[in-house]
N, C-alpha and C positions, 0 to 999 in steps of 0.2 A: 744284424745288431740284436743281441739278446738283451731284453729289458726285464729287470727284476720286479716289475709291477704288472698287475692285470690290465686288460684292455679297458679303456674308458677315461681314466683320470687325465688331468692336464699334462702330466709327464708323458703319458702314452701318446697324446696328440702331438706334443713337441718333438718326441723321438721320431714319429712318423713324418713330420714336416722335414726334419733333418735328413731322414732316409730318402725322401722324395727329391730333395735338393741334390743329394749325392748321386742319385740315379741320373738326374739331368746332367750333372757335371761330368760324370764318368762314363755315361752312355752304356751302363749295365745295371741291372736291377739290384737294388739294395733293400732287403726286406727286414721287417721287425718281427722278432719271435718273442712272445711274452712267456717268461719263465718265473712267475712269482712264487713266494713261499720260503719259509725258514729264514726270514730276515735277509733275503737276497742270496742265500747260500746255494739254492738250487740253480739259479741262473749263472752265478759265478762259477760253480762247480762244472757246469756244462762248457763254459768258455775255456777254462784252464785245460780241459781235456781235448780241446780242438787243436788242429794243426796251426802253428803260428805263421800262417802264410798270408795274412792280410785279408782273409775272407770272413773272419769272425771277430766281433768286438762286443764289449759289454757296456751297457748303460745302467748305472746303479745309483742308488740314493746314499745318503749319509750312513745308512745301515751297514754299508761295507766297512765303515770305520768303527761301528759298534760291535759287529760280529766277533772280532778277536777277543773281546772281553766278556761277552754275554754267553758264548757257546763254549762248552768244554773241549769240543773237537770240531774243527772245520775240515771240509773235504778238499782244502787247498791251503797253501801258505800265502797269506795276503801280501806279504812283502817280497816273495820270490816268484810266485806263479802268475802274478798280474803286473802289467806295466802301465802306469798312468799315462793317458793321452792328453786329457784336459779336464779341468773343472769347468763344466759348461755354464752353470748359473747357480746363484744362491737363492734359497727360499727364506722368507721371513714368516715365523710363526706368530700367532697372536693368542694371548690368554683371554678367554671369554667365559662369562658366567651366565647362568640362567637369570632372567629378569627379576625373579622373586628373591634373589640373593640380596640382602641388605648391605650392599657395598658398591659404591660408584667409583672407587679408586682401589689401587693395590694396597695402600696403607689401611684402608677401611676393611678390606678382605682379610689382611693379616690380623688385624685387631679382632675381627669377628671369629676367625678360625682359632685364635688363641683363647678367646673367651668361651668357645664351644669346641674343645678338642674332640676329634673323631666324628663330629656331626656332619661335616661337609664331605662329599664324595667327589672324586675326579675320575673322568673316563679316560681310558687309554685304548690304543688300537692293538694292544697286546704287549706282553712283557718284553722289554728291551727295545721297543719301538721309540721313535723320536718323541711322540706325545708323552710316553711314559717317562722318559728321561728328562724331558722339559719340566714336567711336574715335580719329579723327585729332586731336581736341582733347585727348584723354587722352594720346596719344603726344607731342604737342607740349609739354604741361605737365610730363610726366614724363621726357622724353628717352629714351623706349624705342623699340625697333625691332621692331614687330609687323606682320606682312605681311597686307595685305588680300586676301580672296578674295570677289569679288562674286557674288551670286546674284540670281535674278529674283524677288525678293519676300521677305517676312518668313518665310513658311512654310518654304521650302527652306533659308533661312539657319538657322532653328532646328533643322531636321533635320540639317544639317551639324554643328552643335555636339553634338547628341545622339549622332551616330555618330563623333564625334571627328575629323571632317575638318578642323574648325577648333576652336580651344580657347577663344576668347573671342567674345562678341557683346554688343551693347547692344540691348535689346528692351523692350517694355512690361511693366509689372508683371503685368498680367492674363495675358499670353501666357507669362510665365516661371513663374508661380505653380504651375500644374498639373505642370509638368516638375520643379520643385524638390521638390514633395511626393513625386514618384515617384523622387527621387534621381538624376535625369538632368542636373540643372544645380545649380550652387552660386552663390548671390548674394554679391557682394562690396561693392557700393555702389549707391545710387540717385543719379540726376543732379540731383534737385531741391534746393532750398535747405533743405527740411525733410524729416525722415523720413516715410515713408508709413505710414498706419494699417494697411495690408495687411501690411507687413513692418517692424514697429517695431524689430526687433533689427538691421536692416540699416542701417549708417551712411550718411550722405550722402558724396559724393565729397570734399567739403571736410573733413568730420570724419575721413575716412580718410587725409587728408594731402595731397590734391591741391588746393593753394590756387589760387583763381581759376577753378575749374571751375564753369561755369554754362552749361547748354544749354537754350535756349528750345524748348519743345515744346507746341504747342497746336492747337486746332481753332477755326476762325473762319468767320463768314458775311459775304459781300460782296454788293453789288448793282452792276449796270452803272452807270457814270457817267451822270448826268442823271436818275436816278430821283428823282421828287419827294420833297422832305423830309418831307412829311406821311405818305407811304407808309413811309419808313424809320423814322419815329417810331412808327408803328402796329406795324410788324413787330418792332421792338426791344422795345416794351412787352409784346407778346404772348409774345415769346421769353423774357423775364425771368420772366413768369408760369409758362410751361411748365417752365423749369428748376427752379422751386420746387415743382412737383407731386411728391408722394411717390414715385410709380412711376418717373418720369424721374430724379429726384434720387438715388434708391436705386441705380438701374442705373449711373449715372455714377460714383457714389462707390464702389460695389463693385468697379469696375474699377481702383481706385487713382487716380482722376482728381480734379481739383479744379474745382468749378463756378466760373465767373467772371461771365458775363453783363455784360460791360463796356459802357459807352456807346460810340457810334461814335467820339467824339473820343478816348477812352481807347485804343480798339483801334487807331486810326490812329497814335497815338504809339508804342504797343507794336510795331506792324508796322514803322514807320520805324526804330526802334532795333534791332530784330532783323535787318532787312535788313543794316544796318551791321555787326552782330555776326557774322553768318554770312559776310559778305564778308571779315572779318578772319580767321576760321577757315580759309576756303578759300584765302586768300592765304598764310597761315602754313604750311599743309599742302602748298602748291604743287599743289593739285588742278587739273588742266587743265580748261578750259571744254569744253562739249559743243556740238555743232551742233543 
């Protein structure tokens, strides 16, 4: 299982939990290989070059739906070279600000940003990443001028907010929660359609007044094109069983995530729709393509 993230984050832990459960079920080792970089293109490129024999799969983030619009040239065709297996779970992002920002609500932040154009900075984990697009979608829908400061990853982006180098970031609930408890961040809204059980008092972006705000954010599994259907069916069935196991289910839910376990057909439809959605966000924000 090739993972497009480095070792350590929650997704890495969940992927290894799934691999261990598959090892137990199939009585043969299932290993995780971390291949981060280039918005997930390095890992995806390695998987599409592998034999479609059921021995290599890809676990990727929403970045796989962003890459077709953010990169001029991909090392693979996202619609022809990869076959969706399942959308494993959804993640909810939260908009947080530094405690010194004079805004307790999204409406107050919008008013402050409009009264002080270009004064606020927001951190991103790099151009084209989900935190970047989440912020640009917010700017586009609210007509605010907030300046991007890109960092090499989520961790330095969070540190930048805590040290007040930037005043706004979009990050995962689980990453923000510990800093919020310590009084180092203040949550204003979550990006999902529904409130999170982890932060039931924090409104959704739509509830906070930003109509039309919807940001896809998920983890999915793919196989190389040409993988036999019976193998895909077997893997999907086993994956659904694993997602229902108490220890796996509890870990995913405690991170503020929503278990999906969709069919290959459902995931294919979601992927196609989200590629188009991110293309619109990137076009509207005038984000330049990367090599």
